[in-house]
FITOR-125268 format. One record per residue (C-alpha): residue number from 0; residue in one letter; x, y, z. Coordinates in steps of 0.001 Angstrom, whole numbers, plus 500000, padded with zeros to 6 digits. Layout:
<sites>
SITE   seq   type       xx       yy       zz
SITE   NUM      A        X        Y        Z
...
</sites>
This chain:
<sites>
SITE   seq   type       xx       yy       zz
SITE     0      X   546407   506422   493452
SITE     1      X   543559   506132   495446
SITE     2      X   543498   509894   495701
SITE     3      X   544023   509839   491940
SITE     4      X   541239   507419   491416
SITE     5      X   539086   509377   493499
SITE     6      X   539758   512688   492070
SITE     7      X   539135   511103   488688
SITE     8      X   535477   509991   489860
SITE     9      X   534403   513290   491571
SITE    10      X   535860   515296   488362
SITE    11      X   534204   513008   485692
SITE    12      X   530999   512826   488069
SITE    13      X   530790   516509   488114
SITE    14      X   531511   516877   484847
SITE    15      X   528643   514795   483599
SITE    16      X   525735   515916   485398
SITE    17      X   526329   519999   485226
SITE    18      X   524555   519639   481642
SITE    19      X   521618   522215   481398
SITE    20      X   519380   519548   480640
SITE    21      X   520016   518156   484542
SITE    22      X   517252   521423   485386
SITE    23      X   514530   519129   483114
SITE    24      X   515370   516422   485089
SITE    25      X   515437   517700   488655
SITE    26      X   512022   519326   487965
SITE    27      X   510169   516048   486778
SITE    28      X   508828   514753   490240
SITE    29      X   507406   518033   491089
SITE    30      X   505675   518814   487864
SITE    31      X   504399   515781   486356
SITE    32      X   501400   515124   485214
SITE    33      X   498878   513784   487875
SITE    34      X   495626   512541   488100
SITE    35      X   494488   511011   491620
SITE    36      X   493804   514778   493294
SITE    37      X   491074   515693   491043
SITE    38      X   490374   512821   488693
SITE    39      X   491955   514622   485705
SITE    40      X   495070   515191   484731
SITE    41      X   496821   518294   486182
SITE    42      X   500248   519858   486352
SITE    43      X   501411   518316   490188
SITE    44      X   502193   521942   491266
SITE    45      X   499400   523285   490394
SITE    46      X   496752   521293   491862
SITE    47      X   494913   522313   494511
SITE    48      X   495680   518689   496186
SITE    49      X   498831   517350   497408
SITE    50      X   500063   514362   495388
SITE    51      X   502817   512397   496419
SITE    52      X   504451   510634   493058
SITE    53      X   507079   507704   492922
SITE    54      X   508064   505867   489972
SITE    55      X   509388   503273   488768
SITE    56      X   512883   504117   489111
SITE    57      X   512092   504947   492997
SITE    58      X   510711   501078   493230
SITE    59      X   514178   500316   491630
SITE    60      X   516721   501268   494069
SITE    61      X   515212   498193   496403
SITE    62      X   514011   495574   494241
SITE    63      X   511233   494099   495377
SITE    64      X   508174   491356   494235
SITE    65      X   505302   493396   494240
SITE    66      X   503734   496592   495417
SITE    67      X   502891   495705   498799
SITE    68      X   507095   494944   500069
SITE    69      X   507508   498174   497342
SITE    70      X   506140   500926   499525
SITE    71      X   508281   500043   503269
SITE    72      X   510732   503430   501820
SITE    73      X   507853   505745   501277
SITE    74      X   507632   508568   504343
SITE    75      X   503928   507810   506484
SITE    76      X   502972   504868   504325
SITE    77      X   503834   501529   506756
SITE    78      X   502586   497371   504935
SITE    79      X   502022   495936   507815
SITE    80      X   502000   492434   508376
SITE    81      X   499160   491141   510255
SITE    82      X   499855   487199   510871
SITE    83      X   503315   485540   511685
SITE    84      X   501952   482392   509755
SITE    85      X   500373   483306   506588
SITE    86      X   502006   486668   506309
SITE    87      X   498682   488660   505071
SITE    88      X   499037   492383   505628
SITE    89      X   497820   495844   504554
SITE    90      X   498922   499401   504297
SITE    91      X   498880   501923   506978
SITE    92      X   499341   505399   506051
SITE    93      X   499743   508154   508576
SITE    94      X   498736   505586   511719
SITE    95      X   495629   504271   510365
SITE    96      X   494923   500718   509351
SITE    97      X   494716   499376   505601
SITE    98      X   491112   499309   505630
SITE    99      X   491604   503013   505817
SITE   100      X   493455   502998   502649
SITE   101      X   491927   503014   499693
SITE   102      X   494453   501131   496663
SITE   103      X   493159   501725   492992
SITE   104      X   495015   500491   489937
SITE   105      X   494124   503639   486949
SITE   106      X   491919   505663   489310
SITE   107      X   489219   502180   488970
SITE   108      X   488950   500842   492719
SITE   109      X   489364   497265   492140
SITE   110      X   492090   496155   495523
SITE   111      X   489013   496425   498667
SITE   112      X   487361   494479   500559
SITE   113      X   488914   491312   500146
SITE   114      X   491532   491722   498483
SITE   115      X   493022   494328   500186
SITE   116      X   493848   491383   503100
SITE   117      X   495054   488826   500295
SITE   118      X   495461   490569   496780
SITE   119      X   497986   493267   497546
SITE   120      X   501322   491725   497358
SITE   121      X   499816   490121   493949
SITE   122      X   500697   493500   492480
SITE   123      X   503624   493300   490488
SITE   124      X   505879   495879   490013
SITE   125      X   506519   495319   486255
SITE   126      X   502583   496656   485259
SITE   127      X   503169   499940   487228
SITE   128      X   504233   502916   485777
SITE   129      X   504061   505478   488393
SITE   130      X   502163   505949   492313
SITE   131      X   500140   508895   492927
SITE   132      X   499546   508543   496885
SITE   133      X   497493   511089   498583
SITE   134      X   497541   511057   502233
SITE   135      X   493929   512077   504175
SITE   136      X   490285   511501   503166
SITE   137      X   489922   511666   499236
SITE   138      X   486254   510264   499771
SITE   139      X   485035   512977   498021
SITE   140      X   486306   511319   494594
SITE   141      X   486771   507776   495869
SITE   142      X   483590   506883   497991
SITE   143      X   484028   504501   500591
SITE   144      X   487492   503041   501940
SITE   145      X   489052   506288   500587
SITE   146      X   489281   507640   504846
SITE   147      X   493103   507514   505347
SITE   148      X   494458   507728   501841
SITE   149      X   494563   507113   499065
SITE   150      X   496916   505217   496468
SITE   151      X   496646   505108   492869
SITE   152      X   498947   502750   490656
SITE   153      X   498970   503970   487069
SITE   154      X   499571   500948   484698
SITE   155      X   502596   501694   482089
SITE   156      X   501042   502830   478998
SITE   157      X   502230   500572   475122
SITE   158      X   502995   503541   473620
SITE   159      X   505598   504595   476410
SITE   160      X   507613   501319   477066
SITE   161      X   509802   499156   475540
SITE   162      X   509664   496423   472908
SITE   163      X   511016   493536   475193
SITE   164      X   512042   494429   478849
SITE   165      X   513149   491234   481430
SITE   166      X   513500   491607   484415
SITE   167      X   514742   488652   487273
SITE   168      X   516432   488531   490302
SITE   169      X   516824   485862   493080
SITE   170      X   517952   485869   496452
SITE   171      X   520315   483647   498645
SITE   172      X   516981   482878   500565
SITE   173      X   516358   481256   496650
SITE   174      X   513587   483419   495839
SITE   175      X   512882   484063   492248
SITE   176      X   511072   486445   490954
SITE   177      X   510707   487091   486895
SITE   178      X   509296   489886   484827
SITE   179      X   508819   489853   481153
SITE   180      X   507164   492669   479137
SITE   181      X   506674   492383   475198
SITE   182      X   505298   495038   472911
SITE   183      X   502936   494342   469865
SITE   184      X   501292   496635   467097
SITE   185      X   497641   494515   465385
SITE   186      X   497004   496788   462060
SITE   187      X   498366   500231   462564
SITE   188      X   495966   501877   465584
SITE   189      X   496012   499298   468105
SITE   190      X   498691   498705   470588
SITE   191      X   499160   496389   473215
SITE   192      X   501024   495516   476189
SITE   193      X   501785   491984   477748
SITE   194      X   503283   491633   481012
SITE   195      X   503739   488486   482676
SITE   196      X   505187   488154   486559
SITE   197      X   506398   485076   488092
SITE   198      X   507421   484570   491942
SITE   199      X   508360   481721   493571
SITE   200      X   509902   481063   497312
SITE   201      X   509652   477575   497970
SITE   202      X   512883   476755   500647
SITE   203      X   511151   477080   503971
SITE   204      X   513538   477826   507168
SITE   205      X   512849   478492   510875
SITE   206      X   516040   480822   512340
SITE   207      X   513886   481883   515631
SITE   208      X   513262   477964   516387
SITE   209      X   509787   477426   517337
SITE   210      X   509028   474975   514864
SITE   211      X   507388   477270   512846
SITE   212      X   508072   478526   509177
SITE   213      X   509452   482310   509359
SITE   214      X   508600   483351   505983
SITE   215      X   505449   481977   503640
SITE   216      X   506118   479601   501281
SITE   217      X   504839   481638   497782
SITE   218      X   504195   480237   494381
SITE   219      X   502456   483296   492018
SITE   220      X   501957   483864   488929
SITE   221      X   500220   487532   487153
SITE   222      X   499622   488086   483600
SITE   223      X   498520   491827   482617
SITE   224      X   497459   492860   479237
SITE   225      X   496751   496428   478225
SITE   226      X   495156   497628   474519
SITE   227      X   495119   501139   473500
SITE   228      X   493399   502392   470491
SITE   229      X   494843   505189   468474
SITE   230      X   491466   507301   467325
SITE   231      X   491635   510103   465226
SITE   232      X   490109   512520   467631
SITE   233      X   492921   511591   469553
SITE   234      X   490745   510801   472572
SITE   235      X   491371   507429   474806
SITE   236      X   490005   503957   474495
SITE   237      X   491725   501648   476837
SITE   238      X   491579   497852   477729
SITE   239      X   492733   495993   479689
SITE   240      X   493071   492626   481936
SITE   241      X   494753   491153   484479
SITE   242      X   494602   487054   485797
SITE   243      X   496201   486197   489237
SITE   244      X   496703   482616   490721
SITE   245      X   498712   482593   493826
SITE   246      X   499387   479535   496375
SITE   247      X   500952   480394   499863
SITE   248      X   501132   478308   503026
SITE   249      X   503084   479202   506096
SITE   250      X   502826   476543   509068
SITE   251      X   504862   473751   511387
SITE   252      X   508471   472312   509403
SITE   253      X   507164   469412   508270
SITE   254      X   503550   470047   507482
SITE   255      X   502476   469513   503374
SITE   256      X   499168   469655   501070
SITE   257      X   498577   466286   503132
SITE   258      X   497583   468184   506224
SITE   259      X   495725   470642   504486
SITE   260      X   492320   471100   506612
SITE   261      X   492900   468547   509196
SITE   262      X   494155   468261   513056
SITE   263      X   497507   466303   512648
SITE   264      X   500407   469362   511744
SITE   265      X   499118   472877   512135
SITE   266      X   499894   474960   508244
SITE   267      X   497555   478042   506995
SITE   268      X   497560   477387   503736
SITE   269      X   496128   480078   501061
SITE   270      X   494699   479561   497355
SITE   271      X   493823   483150   495588
SITE   272      X   492623   483568   491842
SITE   273      X   491655   486643   490782
SITE   274      X   490382   487856   487416
SITE   275      X   490197   492085   486379
SITE   276      X   489344   494193   483708
SITE   277      X   489465   498133   483609
SITE   278      X   488304   500195   480536
SITE   279      X   488214   503703   479730
SITE   280      X   486471   505433   476657
SITE   281      X   486565   508917   475977
SITE   282      X   482492   509677   474399
SITE   283      X   483004   511244   470883
SITE   284      X   481899   514295   471765
SITE   285      X   482748   517650   471492
SITE   286      X   483161   518233   475278
SITE   287      X   485645   516053   477580
SITE   288      X   483339   513175   478724
SITE   289      X   484310   510062   479675
SITE   290      X   483121   506635   481031
SITE   291      X   485533   504463   483402
SITE   292      X   484916   500376   483842
SITE   293      X   486083   497846   486028
SITE   294      X   485245   494334   487587
SITE   295      X   487073   491703   489633
SITE   296      X   486584   488213   490713
SITE   297      X   487943   487209   493674
SITE   298      X   487954   483213   494535
SITE   299      X   489265   482616   497895
SITE   300      X   489989   478793   499016
SITE   301      X   492131   479103   502909
SITE   302      X   492646   476670   505562
SITE   303      X   493898   478062   509129
SITE   304      X   494978   474755   510605
SITE   305      X   491008   472965   510194
SITE   306      X   489201   476246   510012
SITE   307      X   488102   476680   506448
SITE   308      X   487569   479783   504783
SITE   309      X   485371   480179   501218
SITE   310      X   484965   483211   500232
SITE   311      X   484418   485013   496411
SITE   312      X   484072   488903   496394
SITE   313      X   482926   490059   493152
SITE   314      X   482850   493878   492261
SITE   315      X   481840   496145   489144
SITE   316      X   482303   499623   488967
SITE   317      X   480624   502138   486753
SITE   318      X   481770   505936   486506
SITE   319      X   481036   508713   483986
SITE   320      X   482545   512451   484185
SITE   321      X   481922   514898   482801
SITE   322      X   484865   517823   482746
SITE   323      X   484486   521732   481400
SITE   324      X   486829   524318   481863
SITE   325      X   484988   528032   480969
SITE   326      X   486568   531378   482484
SITE   327      X   488630   530691   485606
SITE   328      X   487223   527687   486676
SITE   329      X   487300   523801   485906
SITE   330      X   484281   521801   486431
SITE   331      X   483462   517874   487111
SITE   332      X   480556   516495   487333
SITE   333      X   480645   512622   488194
SITE   334      X   478261   509962   488168
SITE   335      X   479513   506482   489627
SITE   336      X   477449   503181   490592
SITE   337      X   479466   500054   492375
SITE   338      X   477847   497036   492557
SITE   339      X   479767   494510   494964
SITE   340      X   478975   490667   496199
SITE   341      X   480430   488784   498624
SITE   342      X   479622   485699   500190
SITE   343      X   481912   483002   502515
SITE   344      X   481352   479693   504860
SITE   345      X   481656   481696   508347
SITE   346      X   479063   481634   510792
SITE   347      X   478735   485767   510541
SITE   348      X   477448   485335   506565
SITE   349      X   474214   483823   506344
SITE   350      X   473422   484898   503454
SITE   351      X   475758   486798   500324
SITE   352      X   475823   490792   500794
SITE   353      X   475146   492271   497526
SITE   354      X   475566   495841   498100
SITE   355      X   475115   498769   495673
SITE   356      X   476189   502505   496343
SITE   357      X   475355   505189   493923
SITE   358      X   476701   508525   493823
SITE   359      X   476894   512053   492063
SITE   360      X   479752   514387   493085
SITE   361      X   480908   517825   491987
SITE   362      X   484513   519640   491559
SITE   363      X   485505   522992   491114
SITE   364      X   488645   524199   490984
SITE   365      X   488587   528188   490856
SITE   366      X   491502   530205   489575
SITE   367      X   490688   533514   491623
SITE   368      X   494317   534590   490148
SITE   369      X   497576   533535   489138
SITE   370      X   498715   532401   492539
SITE   371      X   495265   531565   494350
SITE   372      X   493423   528580   493681
SITE   373      X   490041   527643   494991
SITE   374      X   488102   524408   495001
SITE   375      X   484854   523166   496358
SITE   376      X   483628   519283   495832
SITE   377      X   480798   517694   497444
SITE   378      X   479964   513941   497319
SITE   379      X   476546   511989   497773
SITE   380      X   476029   508418   498002
SITE   381      X   473502   506449   498478
SITE   382      X   474284   502610   499919
SITE   383      X   471671   500265   500064
SITE   384      X   472291   499098   503514
SITE   385      X   472626   502553   505029
SITE   386      X   470857   505180   503030
SITE   387      X   472726   508684   502306
SITE   388      X   475999   509864   502794
SITE   389      X   477495   513136   502094
SITE   390      X   481316   513742   501805
SITE   391      X   482054   517367   501332
SITE   392      X   485791   518863   500715
SITE   393      X   487343   522671   500275
SITE   394      X   490566   523305   499190
SITE   395      X   492863   526075   498417
SITE   396      X   496544   526685   496926
SITE   397      X   498395   529899   497053
SITE   398      X   501556   529684   494970
SITE   399      X   503647   532878   495145
SITE   400      X   506511   532309   492787
SITE   401      X   507572   528857   490835
SITE   402      X   509205   527748   493671
SITE   403      X   507083   527929   496729
SITE   404      X   503404   527262   497522
SITE   405      X   501468   526232   500095
SITE   406      X   497644   524072   499690
SITE   407      X   494710   523802   502640
SITE   408      X   492150   521116   502754
SITE   409      X   489766   519826   504788
SITE   410      X   487297   517190   504198
SITE   411      X   485284   514167   505070
SITE   412      X   485461   510659   504648
SITE   413      X   483245   507821   504984
SITE   414      X   483950   503953   504905
SITE   415      X   481810   501012   505084
SITE   416      X   482682   498009   507184
SITE   417      X   482976   493939   506049
SITE   418      X   485167   492437   508961
SITE   419      X   485837   489395   508171
SITE   420      X   487390   490634   505063
SITE   421      X   489768   492925   507140
SITE   422      X   490973   491068   510031
SITE   423      X   492485   488322   509601
SITE   424      X   492576   487441   513454
SITE   425      X   488877   487137   513330
SITE   426      X   490352   483235   510718
SITE   427      X   493597   482484   512317
SITE   428      X   494203   481710   516176
SITE   429      X   492130   480848   518536
SITE   430      X   490217   484109   519109
SITE   431      X   485863   484377   518952
SITE   432      X   484796   487351   517342
SITE   433      X   481973   489161   519258
SITE   434      X   479736   491674   517340
SITE   435      X   477601   493606   519692
SITE   436      X   475323   495611   517656
SITE   437      X   474598   496559   514133
SITE   438      X   477510   498838   512984
SITE   439      X   477158   502028   511461
SITE   440      X   479512   504008   509022
SITE   441      X   482591   505223   510020
SITE   442      X   482689   508599   509616
SITE   443      X   485711   510881   509887
SITE   444      X   486710   515000   509536
SITE   445      X   489949   515859   508304
SITE   446      X   492229   519007   507927
SITE   447      X   495969   519113   506428
SITE   448      X   498119   521990   505488
SITE   449      X   500743   521445   503186
SITE   450      X   503703   524166   502480
SITE   451      X   506294   522498   499357
SITE   452      X   509468   524806   498500
SITE   453      X   512203   524655   495603
SITE   454      X   515270   525683   496430
SITE   455      X   518029   526387   493033
SITE   456      X   521868   526186   493287
SITE   457      X   523779   528078   490665
SITE   458      X   525368   524109   490145
SITE   459      X   522259   522921   488680
SITE   460      X   521780   521251   492326
SITE   461      X   518413   521370   493263
SITE   462      X   516324   520679   496534
SITE   463      X   512608   520383   497087
SITE   464      X   511038   520362   500628
SITE   465      X   507450   519558   501627
SITE   466      X   505820   519608   504993
SITE   467      X   502444   518144   505758
SITE   468      X   500549   518827   509432
SITE   469      X   497368   517167   509586
SITE   470      X   494460   515728   511915
SITE   471      X   491728   513688   511351
SITE   472      X   488368   513165   513714
SITE   473      X   486844   509811   514064
SITE   474      X   483367   508864   514884
SITE   475      X   481192   505984   514803
SITE   476      X   484847   504086   514808
SITE   477      X   485509   500603   514656
SITE   478      X   488315   499339   516328
SITE   479      X   489389   495566   517150
SITE   480      X   489053   495353   520966
SITE   481      X   491906   493044   522057
SITE   482      X   491652   494298   525468
SITE   483      X   488266   493665   527007
SITE   484      X   488639   490353   526865
SITE   485      X   492043   488276   525746
SITE   486      X   490439   485601   524580
SITE   487      X   488019   487103   522097
SITE   488      X   488019   490434   519700
SITE   489      X   484967   493024   519927
SITE   490      X   483564   495153   517678
SITE   491      X   481484   498288   518139
SITE   492      X   481029   501435   517346
SITE   493      X   483541   503760   519292
SITE   494      X   480857   505411   522364
SITE   495      X   483001   508389   521810
SITE   496      X   485874   509418   519468
SITE   497      X   488989   509089   518135
SITE   498      X   491874   511411   516315
SITE   499      X   495452   511074   514538
SITE   500      X   497498   514304   514065
SITE   501      X   501186   515186   513161
SITE   502      X   503169   515910   511022
SITE   503      X   505735   515044   508109
SITE   504      X   508454   516533   506125
SITE   505      X   510130   515023   503492
SITE   506      X   513210   516341   501628
SITE   507      X   514016   515330   497978
SITE   508      X   517959   516388   496711
SITE   509      X   519426   515962   493224
SITE   510      X   523051   517397   493703
SITE   511      X   525529   518268   490974
SITE   512      X   528224   515543   491621
SITE   513      X   525906   512258   491249
SITE   514      X   524653   512361   494583
SITE   515      X   520181   511835   494959
SITE   516      X   518813   512006   498262
SITE   517      X   514616   511450   499215
SITE   518      X   514478   511478   503101
SITE   519      X   511529   511984   505245
SITE   520      X   510361   511256   508209
SITE   521      X   506763   511575   510193
SITE   522      X   505746   511839   513571
SITE   523      X   502430   511526   514867
SITE   524      X   499784   510564   517815
SITE   525      X   496950   509027   517694
SITE   526      X   494241   507238   520251
SITE   527      X   490965   506914   520828
SITE   528      X   488784   508318   523754
SITE   529      X   486042   506053   525337
SITE   530      X   484119   506637   528521
SITE   531      X   487295   509644   529496
SITE   532      X   489509   506584   528853
SITE   533      X   492299   507323   526482
SITE   534      X   493700   504321   524455
SITE   535      X   496592   504049   521949
SITE   536      X   495646   502110   519087
SITE   537      X   497741   498727   518508
SITE   538      X   500330   498628   515931
SITE   539      X   500647   502453   515726
SITE   540      X   504092   503976   515911
SITE   541      X   504446   507539   516857
SITE   542      X   507679   508488   515085
SITE   543      X   509166   506627   511423
SITE   544      X   511317   507532   509115
SITE   545      X   512423   506551   505505
SITE   546      X   515373   507382   503522
SITE   547      X   517381   506805   500086
SITE   548      X   520166   507640   498971
SITE   549      X   521697   507017   495071
SITE   550      X   525317   507892   494196
SITE   551      X   525820   507330   490177
SITE   552      X   529646   506547   488961
SITE   553      X   529111   507992   485073
SITE   554      X   532620   507026   484338
SITE   555      X   531996   503790   485973
SITE   556      X   529107   502729   484744
SITE   557      X   528212   502112   488599
SITE   558      X   524767   503844   490862
SITE   559      X   525187   503220   494404
SITE   560      X   521429   502500   496527
SITE   561      X   521111   503352   499869
SITE   562      X   517820   502590   501233
SITE   563      X   516418   501926   504709
SITE   564      X   513708   503073   507308
SITE   565      X   513399   502990   511391
SITE   566      X   509747   502888   513371
SITE   567      X   509845   503876   516996
SITE   568      X   507688   501658   519246
SITE   569      X   503916   500666   518530
SITE   570      X   501468   498783   521075
SITE   571      X   501698   494988   520332
SITE   572      X   498282   492852   521429
SITE   573      X   498819   490578   524363
SITE   574      X   496730   487570   525284
SITE   575      X   496715   487907   529239
SITE   576      X   498100   489322   532005
SITE   577      X   500207   486474   533023
SITE   578      X   501992   486962   529155
SITE   579      X   505893   487157   528800
SITE   580      X   506460   489278   525912
SITE   581      X   506913   492819   525788
SITE   582      X   503439   495204   525545
SITE   583      X   505554   497184   522961
SITE   584      X   507505   496713   520044
SITE   585      X   511161   498023   520069
SITE   586      X   512963   500594   517903
SITE   587      X   513287   498821   515032
SITE   588      X   514659   499158   511107
SITE   589      X   515034   497631   507854
SITE   590      X   517868   499126   505983
SITE   591      X   519252   497473   502480
SITE   592      X   522202   498348   499790
SITE   593      X   522317   498156   496119
SITE   594      X   525053   498273   493604
SITE   595      X   523953   498180   489894
SITE   596      X   526101   497932   486673
SITE   597      X   525203   499770   483550
SITE   598      X   527598   499715   481074
SITE   599      X   526025   497847   477905
SITE   600      X   522430   499948   476784
SITE   601      X   519433   498131   477775
SITE   602      X   521192   495737   479755
SITE   603      X   521926   496338   483562
SITE   604      X   522823   494245   486583
SITE   605      X   522661   494537   490127
SITE   606      X   522334   493059   493502
SITE   607      X   523631   493935   497094
SITE   608      X   522276   492907   500314
SITE   609      X   518290   493211   502046
SITE   610      X   518431   493870   505950
SITE   611      X   521869   494435   506422
SITE   612      X   521423   494967   510298
SITE   613      X   519811   491048   510037
SITE   614      X   517264   492573   512789
SITE   615      X   514420   490969   513232
SITE   616      X   511376   490755   515819
SITE   617      X   512265   487406   517554
SITE   618      X   515140   489378   519434
SITE   619      X   514816   489388   522981
SITE   620      X   511426   487892   522863
SITE   621      X   510741   484629   524327
SITE   622      X   508637   483563   521823
SITE   623      X   506242   485349   518631
SITE   624      X   503880   482858   518439
SITE   625      X   501607   481985   521084
SITE   626      X   501251   478196   522180
SITE   627      X   503627   477276   519095
SITE   628      X   503548   473437   520563
SITE   629      X   499771   473369   520835
SITE   630      X   498546   475364   517670
SITE   631      X   494928   473354   518165
SITE   632      X   494470   474088   521776
SITE   633      X   494301   470073   522696
SITE   634      X   495734   471246   525950
SITE   635      X   494256   474565   527442
SITE   636      X   491777   474427   530435
SITE   637      X   488803   476719   531613
SITE   638      X   487175   477970   534063
SITE   639      X   483488   478012   533896
SITE   640      X   483496   481296   532463
SITE   641      X   485160   480041   529792
SITE   642      X   488891   482051   530874
SITE   643      X   492057   480243   529784
SITE   644      X   493498   479122   533348
SITE   645      X   497018   479185   533973
SITE   646      X   498620   475115   533889
SITE   647      X   502122   473809   534708
SITE   648      X   501615   473106   530751
SITE   649      X   500646   476552   530436
SITE   650      X   502193   478555   533035
SITE   651      X   501092   482163   530927
SITE   652      X   496898   480859   530427
SITE   653      X   498028   481510   526784
SITE   654      X   496102   480420   523875
SITE   655      X   497630   479628   520017
SITE   656      X   497556   483277   518625
SITE   657      X   499706   484378   515551
SITE   658      X   498509   487869   515660
SITE   659      X   501605   489446   517871
SITE   660      X   503262   491050   514384
SITE   661      X   504646   494242   513341
SITE   662      X   507624   493605   511366
SITE   663      X   508876   491501   509080
SITE   664      X   510336   487714   510185
SITE   665      X   513133   487741   507472
SITE   666      X   517129   488163   508072
SITE   667      X   520012   489234   506480
SITE   668      X   520256   488271   502886
SITE   669      X   521586   489169   499468
SITE   670      X   520152   489763   496441
SITE   671      X   521741   489422   492760
SITE   672      X   519282   490290   489225
SITE   673      X   519308   491217   485513
SITE   674      X   517751   493784   483514
SITE   675      X   517151   493765   479596
SITE   676      X   515287   495858   477609
SITE   677      X   514896   496508   473792
</sites>
């Protein structure tokens, strides 16, 4: 009987996927239209800049409530938690820290500075149509912060969404997430998409028995509205807005809001409020001239124990581009202006910062012939604090047939630093922040080679192979120095250089019998050289792997998804020479499985298990949070130089600090969800 069922499954799966239209489906990820690499729509296989695409179908293989968690299964991209208590984090690309990654929405740089720390978890998957990822500097087109890479979130269009959609899931930890979408028409020429995301987790757990919450408790709501006006000229006119509010806290298990800002019970409580506006307008001229605008207002009300952090950031961005195609050349010329206001209550910010950056950029793609394409690009920025900054770039693509291509890219990047919006350790724990000089902008030089190959099989299966080799050289780099003095974090421009280099490999396979696989691995070496001393950066792994394996059984209306990642050891920040914790993390892996049932049109039931191995970073570690029993450092003794003394009550000479973190502290849990659309 079992053999009969197995035979039936294989035969039905094979017949279902043998249809010739499966070729088009298999090619879709390779030949989709991308925008991020050149700031204009272009077929992915034709662009000189390698761009990776991840659709909502990919994100659904491992359902999450926000973008930050969803990126964990992309090769070379790692969401990094920076605090064991409040669970804020950033996104690393190819080993570079979060501040080197620019996150844009529809090409607009509205997720930056303050929001790279506090706003990433507030981007719901419900508004995402696809994600485009560039690994390596994109500063020529996107300016500061796009040094390590770019993540561009393309939001859904009202034209391509269902009338009504709903997605709800819950977990055995009582995490609840709801996504709602509704499309409506206003008149004959205006379409609108209204989206809502609500997330709630209000069940404190302390499975590692340190007296602190293992995972931050959160309640957040995000409302998204996008308008699309249909014009006679078919030119673009879109307007989108989003409101986001989040209330999160972590700390000692007995904490509640009556203790906020006091010294009786330790808690980290963060209120975040954001408003965003994005607009795009194609001017009514024969020429292809486009204007884009974005504005964000980010308000932060946070408290870390008894330390308040009150901040406000406003960013406006304007960009005008002209795209002209003539003969064998595709020319793009742009003007951009960015204004950023930032103010907080920390001693480091005496006066509100008002930053203005004016930019001009040029890009020309030259089709030498059907196989060879060359791109030359140049950007000139004027920063009112740092003067003129240049970022040139050159790219070359050789496509010897429809299945094989190679891309060579080289360019520069720059980044203007705002420490207190990037380094969470500056606010939590008891380390003192020290800045020894006027910090100069960081600059980098990068080169990478990308090879892509498609292998088509007679049974309509398709294997896509993509590999990249990269090298990045930094000067004026600013890295937090945790080592010189365990009780402080020292910031200064590197008196030397830093490099990161490596290779990654992506395999994307779609079979003729229902199996789909996306497997990636990255190996890299990162270090800084200063005073002839070579040092490996904190929280940088040498090797990582990600995988997504899916199997469809159409006759049973079932899909099975197995996702996961694995990471090699990374160096961790210790507080003293007596600190008993390991200076390096172990090998670790997070794996998930999901089963989906799709018998009824527009209706889907799914469920599974997250973190199958029940792995958490507290295993084989004496503690994660240093001095969890004394979070206000009331029983610390110091010597005459301000160094912590080892005492019977403090044998390891530690202060309270939650920065020894490299992975989620959430164990195995089940989840169940329902999707519905009309």
